Structures are given as C-alpha cells and as structure tokens.
ChimeraX commands (.cxc) that place a marker at each C-alpha (Angstrom):
marker #1 position 123.02,121.93,81.55 radius 0.5
marker #1 position 120.83,119.14,82.98 radius 0.5
marker #1 position 118.59,119.81,85.96 radius 0.5
marker #1 position 119.88,117.02,88.22 radius 0.5
marker #1 position 117.64,117.67,91.28 radius 0.5
marker #1 position 114.41,117.61,89.25 radius 0.5
marker #1 position 115.55,114.56,87.31 radius 0.5
marker #1 position 116.35,112.76,90.58 radius 0.5
marker #1 position 112.93,113.53,92.07 radius 0.5
marker #1 position 111.19,112.28,88.94 radius 0.5
marker #1 position 113.31,109.14,88.88 radius 0.5
marker #1 position 112.60,108.44,92.57 radius 0.5
marker #1 position 108.87,108.77,92.03 radius 0.5
marker #1 position 108.85,106.26,89.18 radius 0.5
marker #1 position 111.22,103.82,90.81 radius 0.5
marker #1 position 110.20,103.96,94.51 radius 0.5
marker #1 position 107.55,106.53,95.36 radius 0.5
marker #1 position 104.71,105.04,93.32 radius 0.5
marker #1 position 105.15,101.62,94.91 radius 0.5
marker #1 position 105.32,103.08,98.41 radius 0.5
marker #1 position 102.02,104.87,97.82 radius 0.5
marker #1 position 100.44,101.60,96.68 radius 0.5
marker #1 position 101.73,99.82,99.81 radius 0.5
marker #1 position 100.24,102.50,102.08 radius 0.5
marker #1 position 96.94,102.33,100.23 radius 0.5
marker #1 position 96.88,98.52,100.57 radius 0.5
marker #1 position 97.71,98.75,104.28 radius 0.5
marker #1 position 94.74,101.06,104.85 radius 0.5
marker #1 position 92.44,99.37,102.32 radius 0.5
marker #1 position 92.09,102.56,100.28 radius 0.5
marker #1 position 91.20,102.65,96.63 radius 0.5
marker #1 position 92.07,105.31,94.09 radius 0.5
marker #1 position 92.13,106.09,90.41 radius 0.5
marker #1 position 95.40,106.48,88.54 radius 0.5
marker #1 position 96.10,107.63,85.02 radius 0.5
marker #1 position 98.16,104.90,83.41 radius 0.5
marker #1 position 99.70,104.78,79.97 radius 0.5
marker #1 position 97.45,102.45,77.96 radius 0.5
marker #1 position 100.34,101.38,75.73 radius 0.5
marker #1 position 102.21,100.08,78.76 radius 0.5
marker #1 position 99.21,97.97,79.79 radius 0.5
marker #1 position 98.66,96.69,76.25 radius 0.5
marker #1 position 102.32,95.73,76.05 radius 0.5
marker #1 position 102.16,93.42,79.10 radius 0.5
marker #1 position 98.57,92.81,80.26 radius 0.5
marker #1 position 99.40,89.68,82.30 radius 0.5
marker #1 position 102.08,91.51,84.32 radius 0.5
marker #1 position 99.71,94.44,84.84 radius 0.5
marker #1 position 97.02,92.20,86.31 radius 0.5
marker #1 position 99.60,90.43,88.48 radius 0.5
marker #1 position 100.85,93.73,89.94 radius 0.5
marker #1 position 97.39,95.32,90.18 radius 0.5
marker #1 position 94.89,92.51,90.78 radius 0.5
marker #1 position 92.04,94.89,91.60 radius 0.5
marker #1 position 92.42,96.84,88.37 radius 0.5
marker #1 position 89.62,96.84,85.85 radius 0.5
marker link #1:1,2 radius 0.2
marker link #1:2,3 radius 0.2
marker link #1:3,4 radius 0.2
marker link #1:4,5 radius 0.2
marker link #1:5,6 radius 0.2
marker link #1:6,7 radius 0.2
marker link #1:7,8 radius 0.2
marker link #1:8,9 radius 0.2
marker link #1:9,10 radius 0.2
marker link #1:10,11 radius 0.2
marker link #1:11,12 radius 0.2
marker link #1:12,13 radius 0.2
marker link #1:13,14 radius 0.2
marker link #1:14,15 radius 0.2
marker link #1:15,16 radius 0.2
marker link #1:16,17 radius 0.2
marker link #1:17,18 radius 0.2
marker link #1:18,19 radius 0.2
marker link #1:19,20 radius 0.2
marker link #1:20,21 radius 0.2
marker link #1:21,22 radius 0.2
marker link #1:22,23 radius 0.2
marker link #1:23,24 radius 0.2
marker link #1:24,25 radius 0.2
marker link #1:25,26 radius 0.2
marker link #1:26,27 radius 0.2
marker link #1:27,28 radius 0.2
marker link #1:28,29 radius 0.2
marker link #1:29,30 radius 0.2
marker link #1:30,31 radius 0.2
marker link #1:31,32 radius 0.2
marker link #1:32,33 radius 0.2
marker link #1:33,34 radius 0.2
marker link #1:34,35 radius 0.2
marker link #1:35,36 radius 0.2
marker link #1:36,37 radius 0.2
marker link #1:37,38 radius 0.2
marker link #1:38,39 radius 0.2
marker link #1:39,40 radius 0.2
marker link #1:40,41 radius 0.2
marker link #1:41,42 radius 0.2
marker link #1:42,43 radius 0.2
marker link #1:43,44 radius 0.2
marker link #1:44,45 radius 0.2
marker link #1:45,46 radius 0.2
marker link #1:46,47 radius 0.2
marker link #1:47,48 radius 0.2
marker link #1:48,49 radius 0.2
marker link #1:49,50 radius 0.2
marker link #1:50,51 radius 0.2
marker link #1:51,52 radius 0.2
marker link #1:52,53 radius 0.2
marker link #1:53,54 radius 0.2
marker link #1:54,55 radius 0.2
marker link #1:55,56 radius 0.2
view
C-alpha cells in the first residue's frame, strides 16, 4: 500500500517548496550551499545557469 502523505510531502518539496525557499533567500540576499545532482546539471547546463545565475 503506498504511503500517500509522505509521497505528497516529497512531491510538494520538489515542485513548490524548493523554489519558495530560493525566493525567500533572494528577498533577504542570503546565500547557501545545496547538494545538487551533478547529472542533472550536466544534462542541461545552460538552463541551470539561467535558473541559478550565482552558481559556480
């Protein structure tokens, strides 16, 4: 039997929560480190730099 509540929380975090955190950090000019899947960045480096211009 699937665990619907936990799946929903995970899905919300990926779809909405992450971007809300980035907006709050931008609003307050905060910086942070995030662990990001390197394969995802390698797959679309131009999009990654567009979404995260301060990333290096």
